[in-house]
C-alpha positions, 0 to 999 in steps of 0.5 A: 775182182768181184766175180773172182770173189763170188766164185769162192766157196766157204767150207760150209757151202762146200759141205752143202754141195758135196753132202759131207761133214767138215772132217771129210772136207779136211781129209779130201784136202789132205789127200789131194782130192780137193784144193783150197787156200786160207784167207784169215785162217778160213778155208776157201775153195774155187767153185769152178775147180769144185765143179770140174772135180765133181764132173771128173768123179762122174766119169765112167770107163764104160760110159763112151759114145759110139764115136769115142768107142771108134776112136778108142779102137783106132788107138790099137791101130796106131800103137802095137799094144803087145810091143808097148806092153813089153817095153812098159814092163821093162821100164817098170821093172827097171825103175821098180814103179807101177806103169800102165798105158791108157787111152786119152780117157784113162781107160787102160790099154795094157795090163799094169806092169809091176803093180803093188798088192794094195792097188791090185786090190783097188783095181779088183773092184769096179768102183776102184777101176773107175777111180783109177781111170779118172786118176790116170786120165789126169796124168797127161802132164808132167806134174806129180798128182795125188790119186784117190787113195792118197798115193802119187803118180806122174804121166805124159801124153803119147802123140802121133801126127800131132794127135793125142792118142794115149798116156803113160802113167807111172804111179802107186808110190808113197813119199818117205818125206810126205810130211813136207809134201802133204801133212795128212797121212793118207793111211788115215783114210783107209777105213773109208776107202775100204768101205767105199770099195767094199774091200776087207780093211785089214787086208788093205792095211796089210797091203798098204804097209808094203807100198813102194816109197820114194823121196821127193827129190826122186820125182824129177828123174821119174818124171823125165824118164816117163816123158822119154817112154811116152816119147818113145811110144809116140815114135813107135806110133809114128813109124807104125802109121808110116808102115800102114800107109805104105802097105795100103799103097801097095794094096792099092797098086796090086788090087784088080777087078775080078 
């Protein structure tokens, strides 16, 4: 019990660790970047969760070891990306939701289908790409998750032969009834976001006004359908591997010494 208490941080301690002011801490709580709970009216934060969050923020898409690059190349062997892109686009258009297929590190394997202008602006910056990849990497579960900009998304894993090879992420959504889900309006953070990404604030605010909105009660259906799409991609990957195995067997049978 004492160890659990020692793991808790006060707001002041968290300010010192992150080198930000108290208002920024509250904004990060409001847009979902940080999680905390109140004890006697005072916020407390898990040190281990904060450390994990910091580690996630340090992730870079291009910062991959040689082994990881090789593994990333294997994904295109397992998943026929032109087929995946086509199916993904049909799903995104039918559901009117932005969707992308990524590797297990959150790096996009396909183009984003049915994306909104606001997120296209974010993805036009290198820092925006990095933050979105960190967010996509966190979507390997059915839970609704808030991105760095304050929008929500859901995702699920693609697996072949018991191995996790990628993810389907559907995102770029705002909630019509967000007050019940998140009392802080993410739009309050737009000036800072525009500054962080070196993007024009007015254009970002204009694009933010056109973001798609859904009701909270629609999330379970979206999550279920994203899971089905990920399952379909998993089956496509399985069948592709079976086909490749057979082709390799045929090649081995017909090979001869010159």
